[in-house]
C-alpha positions as a printed Julia matrix, in Angstrom:
94×3 Matrix{Float64}:
  97.56  11.85  -11.33
  98.74  12.99   -7.66
  97.42  16.34   -6.73
  99.73  18.27   -3.98
  97.82  19.63   -1.2
  96.87  23.26   -0.97
  99.55  25.21    0.55
  98.17  25.84    4.47
  98.65  29.61    5.41
  99.61  30.35    8.58
  96.97  31.62   10.94
  97.31  35.32   12.0
  98.33  35.76   15.16
  96.31  38.52   17.05
  99.3   39.68   18.86
 101.31  39.83   16.3
  98.55  41.95   14.42
  98.85  44.22   17.36
 102.73  44.49   16.88
 102.3   45.18   13.03
 100.33  48.16   13.66
 101.67  49.44   16.65
  98.38  48.52   19.27
 100.89  47.32   22.12
 102.06  51.0    22.49
  99.01  52.19   23.96
  97.16  48.63   24.69
  98.7   46.13   27.06
  97.15  42.6    27.59
  97.41  43.22   31.6
  97.82  47.11   32.23
  96.06  50.19   31.15
  99.12  52.15   29.15
  96.67  54.94   27.01
  94.71  52.99   26.13
  92.44  50.11   28.43
  94.08  46.75   28.9
  92.71  43.97   26.45
  91.67  42.12   29.56
  89.57  45.26   30.42
  88.49  45.25   27.1
  87.78  41.48   26.81
  85.73  41.82   30.56
  83.17  44.95   29.81
  82.59  42.79   26.56
  82.12  39.21   27.84
  78.13  39.17   27.69
  77.72  41.13   24.77
  76.9   39.13   21.24
  77.83  41.79   19.43
  81.31  42.31   20.64
  83.46  41.15   17.67
  81.26  43.84   15.53
  82.28  46.8    17.93
  85.62  46.26   18.15
  86.25  45.45   14.68
  84.83  49.12   14.3
  86.56  50.74   16.7
  89.83  49.02   14.92
  88.6   50.27   11.54
  87.04  53.56   12.63
  88.62  54.54   15.8
  86.97  56.93   18.69
  86.84  58.11   21.98
  84.58  58.47   24.89
  84.18  54.87   25.79
  87.01  54.49   27.81
  87.61  58.2    28.11
  88.48  61.24   26.1
  91.47  60.05   24.19
  90.98  59.76   20.96
  92.12  56.21   19.32
  93.38  56.74   15.67
  91.61  54.72   12.91
  93.06  51.97   11.48
  91.55  51.35    7.96
  94.43  49.81    6.56
  94.04  46.64    8.73
  92.32  43.46    6.49
  89.35  41.55    7.57
  91.57  38.74    8.49
  93.76  40.91   10.6
  90.94  42.54   11.99
  89.16  39.01   13.12
  92.35  38.27   14.51
  93.0   41.12   16.68
  89.31  40.82   17.63
  89.73  37.33   19.25
  92.93  37.79   20.43
  91.74  40.74   22.12
  88.37  38.93   23.48
  90.24  36.32   24.53
  92.46  38.05   27.07
  90.64  37.68   30.02
């Protein structure tokens, strides 16, 4: 009996998730737009062992005050897999 291998699920791209949810309208990898540049976020959390969870919470709940007075809206519909891909990508933008 031959068993077919499980279909491989393509890995999510953090940049694709950012595009899907419109994140790039307020953020850029290298320069501040409305919100901080992703490289600045990565630098801020470089030594923070809770960086992934902090960024994930920010994605889902939104907030303000960390980078200035402008509100980041919440994105509660971002899936866990999308959040993981996006947070990993943001943290890699050094």
